[in-house]
N, C-alpha and C positions, 0 to 999 in steps of 0.2 A: 534090247539088252545094251548095256554099255559095251563099247567095242574095245578089244585089247589091241595093243601095239603088236603088229605082226612082224615077222622077220624082214619083210620088205620095208615096212615103216622104219625100223631101226637102221636099215641100210641107207635109206634116204636121209634120215636125220644125221647119221654119222657122216655121210658124204658132204652134206651142206655145212655141217659143223666143222669138218676138216677144212673146208674152204675159208670159213671165217677165222679159224685158228691160224691158218697160214698167213692170212692178211694181217692179223695181229702181230705175228712174228716179224713180218716185214716192217711194221710200224716201230718195232723195237730197235730197228737199225737207225732210227732218227736220234734217240738218246745216245746210241753208240757213236754216231758221227759227231754229236755234240761233245762227247767225252774226248774224242780224238782231237777236236778243234781246240779245246781248252786244256789239253794235255792231262786229262784225268784218267790215268791208266787203269786204276783199280775199277772204277765204274765202267770203263770201256770193256774190260774183260768180263764183267758181270753181264752186261747187255749183249755182248757177242755170244756168250754161252747161252743165255736165256733165249735169244733169237733163234739160235741153232736148235735148241731143244724143242721150242714151240713149233718151228717149221717142220721138224722131223715128225712130231706127233700129228700135226695137221696133214702132212703128206701121207702118213700111214692111214689116216681116216679117209683120205681122198680115194684110196684104193677100193673103198666100198662103192664101186661104180654102179650107177643106176641109169636106166634109160631116161632120156630127157622127157619131161612132161610137166604138167601143172601140179604144184603141190596142193594137197588138200588142206583144209583149215587146221585139222588136228596136228598134222605134220609141221605146219608153219609155226603153230603155237609152241610145240615141243622144241623146235630148233631155236626160236628166239629166247624162250625162257631158259633153256639150258645154256645157251651161248653166254648170256650175261654172267652166269655163275662160273662157268669154266674159264672164261677170260679173266675173271677176278683172281682165280687161283694161279693162273700163269703170271699175272701182273704182280702178285705178291712175292714171287721168287726173287727178282732183282731188288725189290724194295727191302725185303727182309735182310738180305746180305749186305745192305748199305751200312749196317751198324747203327741205324737211327731208330730202331724199334726194340722195345724191351722183350717182346714175345712174337712168335709167328702170327698169332691171332691179331695182334696190333697191325702187322703189315697187311694181313688180309682185310682188316677193317678199312685201312686207308685205300686199298685197291677197290673195294666195293664202293667206298665213298667217292673215289675219283671217277669211276665208270658211271655211277648213278648221278653224278654232279651234285652230290650232297655237300661236299666241301668240308665236313668235319674231319679233324685229323688228330691222331694220337702219336704223331711223329715227335721224336726227341731232338732238340737242338736244330730246329728248322733253319735258323739263320746261317748255319754252316753246312747245309746240305749241298752236294755237288750240283753243278749246272746240268749234268746228264740226268740225275734223279729228278731235279725240278722239271726238266723238259718232259720227262716221261709222265710226271703227274699231270701236266697240262695237256699232253696228248690224250691221256685218259679222259679228261674233261671234254676235249674236242670230239672224241669218238662217242662218248656217252651223251653229250648235249645234243648233237645232231641225231644220234641214234646209230647203233651199230649197223642196222639194216640199211638205213638211208645212205651211209657212207659206202657200204659195200655195193649198193645198187648204182651209185654214181660212177664207179669204176668198172661196172659190168661183170661183177664176180658171180652173181646169182642167177643170171639168165632172165629174159623178159617174161617167159611163161610163168615163172614163180614169183615175180615181183609183187603182184597185187596182194596175194595172200600173206607174204612176208611183211610187206609195208603195213598192212592193217594189224598184224599181230604185235606190232611194237607200239601200241596205244596211239596210233595215228589214224584219223578217220576221214580226213579231207585232202583233196588234191588242189594244188595251185593251178595245174593244167590237167586235162583228162588222163594223160599218160603218166603212170607212176614213176618211171625212170626219169622222165623229164622234170617231174615235180621234185624228185630227190636231187637232181642236178641244179635246179633253181635254188633249193634250200642251201646247197653247198656254195653256190656262186654268191648268194647274198651274204652268207657267213664270211667267206673269204674277203669280200669287198669291205665289209664293215670292220672286220678284225684288222685288215691292212691299214685302213684309214686311221683307226683308233691307235694302232701301234705307232704310227708316225706322230700323232698328236701327243700321246703319252710319253714317247721318247723325248720330244722337245721339252715337255714339262719337267721330266726327270733330269734332263741335262741342265735346265735352268736352276735347279736346286742343288747342283754340284755333283751329280753322279757321273762316274766315268762312262764313256760312250758304250763300251761292250756290255757293261752291266745295265746301263739305261735301256739299251735296245732289247736285251733278253727279258728284263723285268717288264718292259712295256708290252712285249708280245704275250707274256704269260698273263698279265693283268687283263689285257684285251680279250684273250680267249676266255678267261674265267668270268669276265664281266658279261660279255655277250651270250656266252653259253650258260649263264647263270650257274656257274660251278661253285665258286666260293673259295677254292684253294688260293693262297697267296704265297709269294716267294719269301715273305718274312713272317716271323712268329706273331708279331703284333698286327698282322693283316694290314689294312689300309691306314690304320692309326700310325704305323711306323713312319709314313711320309709327311704327316702334318702339312698337307698341301691342299688348299681349297680348290684350285683349278683341276687337280687330279680327281678329287672327289666328284666334281661336277661332271667330268667326262665319264667317269665310271657309273654315275647315276643314270646318265643318258644311255649308256651301253646296256645297263641292266634293264631299263624300261623297254628298250628296243628288243632285247632278248625275250622279254615276257609277253610280247605281242605275237599273235598267231602268224605263221609264215604265209597263211592264206591271205591275211590282211596286208602283209608285206607285199604280196603279189598284186593286190589291188592298188596299193600306193605306187608300186613299180610301174604299173600301167597308166598312172596318172588319174586314177579314180579315187578322189579324196573323200567325197561324200559317203560312199558305202562304209568307209572306215568309221566316220563319226556317227553314222546311224546304226552301226552294228550293235547287237545286244551285249556283246562282250565288252566293247569300248564303254558303253553307257553304264554297265554294271561295274566296271573297273573304276570309273570316275566317282560314282556314288559310294562304292565301298571304301575306296581309298580316302575320299573326303571325310566320310564319317569316322573312320578309324584314326585318321590324322588328327582330327579334333579331339578325340578321346585321348590319344597318345600325348598330344601337346598339353592338354589340361592336366594330365597325370604327371607330366615332367616339370611343370611350371614351378613347383615348390621344391624341387630337388636341388641339392648343392652343385651337382655336376653341370646342370643346365640353368644356372641362376641368372645369366645374362642372355639377352635376346639373340645376338649373333650366334652364340654357341648353341642355343636352343634350335635355331633355324638350321644351322649347318649340320650338326651331329644328329639331331632328331630326325630331320628330313632324310638324311643318308640311311639311318637305321630303318626307317619306314620303307624306303625304296628297296633296300637290301632284303627286308623281310618279305614283302609281298611278291617280289620277283623270285623268292626262294634262292637267292644267290648265296648269302652267308658272309659277305664282306662285313667287317666290323671296324668302327671308329671309336668304340669303347671296349674295354677289356671284359672278359667273362666274369671276373670278380666284380667289376662295376655293375654288370647286369644284375647280380644278386644283391649287392650291398648298397648301391646308390639309387638305382631305379626304384620307383614306387611299384607296389604290386600291380597297380592298374596298368602302368606303362609296360611292365614285364609281361603281363598276360595279353596286352594289346599286340605286342610283337608276335606272340604265339598264335593269336587269331589271324593275323596277317599272313603268317607262314602257312597256316592250315588251309586257307583258300587258294593262295598262290596266284599264278598268272593265267594266261589264256591257253585254250586247247591248241594242240599242234604248234606249240612254242617250245622253247627250251626250259621253261619253268616247270615246277612241280606243283603239288597240292591238288585240291579238289577242282579248281579251275573256275573262272568267271562264267563261262558258258553254262555250266551245270547250276551255278548259283542263280544266274538269270532265268534259266528254265524253271527251276523250282519256284522262284518268285512269281513267274508267269502262271504256274500251275495253281498257286495260292489265289492269284487274281481270278483265274478261271473258276475256281471253286466258289469264291465269293459271288461272282456274277451269276453262276448257276443257282446259288441259293436265293438270290434276289429276283431272278427272272421268272416270268410266268411259266407254268408247266408246259405250255405249247411252244415256248421260245427255244430256238437253237442257239446256244452260246458258242461263239467262235473267238478264240484268242490267238493273235498272230504276233510275230516278232521279226526283226530284221537280222538276217545273217546271210550276206551275199544274195540279197533279194528277200522279198516278203515270203515268210513261211508260216503255215498254220501249225499251232502247237498240237502235236499228236500225242496220244496216250503212250505210245512206245518211246517217244523222246523223253517224256517225263519219267517213265519207268526206268530207263537207262540211267538218267541223271540221279534219280533217287537211290538206285542200287549202288552206284559208285560212291555217292555221298555217304550212305550208311556204312559201307565198307571202310571208308576212311575214318569215320567217327569211331567205329568199333576198334580199329587198329590203334587209333590215338588212345582210346581208353585202356586197351590191353597193354600197350607200352607203358602207360602211366602206372598201372598196377604192378607191372614187372619192376619198374623203377622203385616204387614204394616198398615192394617186397625185398629189395636189396638194401633197404634202410635209408633211402633218401626222402627229403621233404616233398610234399605233394606238388607244390608249385614248380619246383625244379624238375620233377618227374614228368609233369604235364608238358613243360617247355621242351624237354629233350625228346620226348616221344613224338611230339608234333614236328620238331626239327628233323628227325630221322625219317618219318613216314612221308612228309611233304618234300623231302630232299632239300630242306631249307638251310641246314648247316650252321646256323648260329647256335652256339652251345652255351649252357649256363654253368658247366663245371662237372657234370656227371661223366661226360666223355673225356677221359684222361688216359695217359699211358699206364698200362698195367691194370686197367679197370677189370672188374669181375668178368670172367670169360662168358658166363651164362648171359649176363646183361649185354655184353659185346655181341654175342651171337644173335640175340634177339634184335638188337639194333640193326645188324646186318640184314636180317630177314625183313625188317621194316623198310630199309632203304631199297632193297630189291623189289619188294612188293609195290612200294610207292612209285618207283620208276616205271614199272610195267602197268600201273594203275589197276592191279588186282585181277583183271579179267584173264590175262594171259597166265598169271600165276595159278589162279584157281582152276582154270581149264587144264593146265599141265598136271596139277596135283590129282585132279579127278581121273585123267587119263592114266597116270601112273598107278593109282589105286585100282583102277579097272583092269590093269594088266597083271596085277599081283593077286588080288582077291579072287577066289574061285567064282565063276560066273553065276552060279546058283545063288550066291549070297548077295548079289548086287541088286536084284530085282529089275523090273522093267521100267523104262522111262514112260511117263504119261504122255 
């Protein structure tokens, strides 16, 4: 029979959830300190109050004390899936009272977008947003890009006995080193090093184009976080287009590509093992996929007015390709130009790039190169089996941290997630069409939400229909957790509500 959540399960979930909520409350003190530094007293009051409220609620849940022990799989899934939703509600409180959102649902949308590193925003008058609010937006990207559980593990909040089950519940399947906590700390260390170096480089670039030092440093930090964590939020309403700076675009492209590479492969490079990176199935799939899509995208752009000269074509076109396949969402063309200037071929090419996304165990979203490569290998296996004699045993292998034989279970998992993504892409498209939007725009927006891509074509706007907004939030949440955690959580909740006699037996 499907198992119900017991009282002990609920106490365990509440206890760990309280820990994560308290940690989030402490992070709210960073925008509070930012507000004090810049003498932004109204935002300072908002974040001080919000931090106190969140800490109090988290502390209350912590009183649901449990004996230390290893979490089971279902408890870990419930904690992770619930935490992402609960933290979004808490994050929406200081955002809503900033006065830059038309409705509360808009503030909640931005909170979900920030934590899932989607990067789509319905914020009004971003150019005049306070430094404290901007800092909070990029803290959400930092937390969401690395993973709530990964960050919590690095500071020892969740205990070593529970680390493995929580780590895998956040759509992470591989370890840089055998120990989960050490893996989490390696991921954080790499991120801090890359973001620190990028912040210095971007600061220098922004200073050279005439930006004042304090503003240059803060915007450099925010852009670096958003770039490497493939988040997509930008401190200015025109995104990267605002700066009109080729060196900045080059640095951000490099950051986005680095963020879309698996941290496991980062670990190989860190150890000086270069060849495993180039032989890996994800790297090879990425090169082939991006090369093919870049050719299609470039050919589609060649006749458009916006990209009529070669330098502009190479600069803006390449940036949009990188921003799309890394699911970052930075833009060097406006949403209006996406619809009115780009050809339909180029428009849908960006959607295809976002739909696949980057590598597994990276900060990127989408279906992922590993699954695409495995599915291609399974097609090769099927063709070989069809051509081989009946007595022959067909074996197909691939490189991923060593030679691996393609197993049916690997193909099944890849196909399951692939199909789930496609189904949600289609459902989101139908929801957009049902709200009266054109099919192309509905497809693009649905892919951007589910893949956490963030490049929007105009459907995501302040005051958008609440029903569409809620569905997009569901897509962002499901895409960030790659469906497995979400579906498992839904099944467990249903099993706890529906009478047991109606659920039937598992086969």
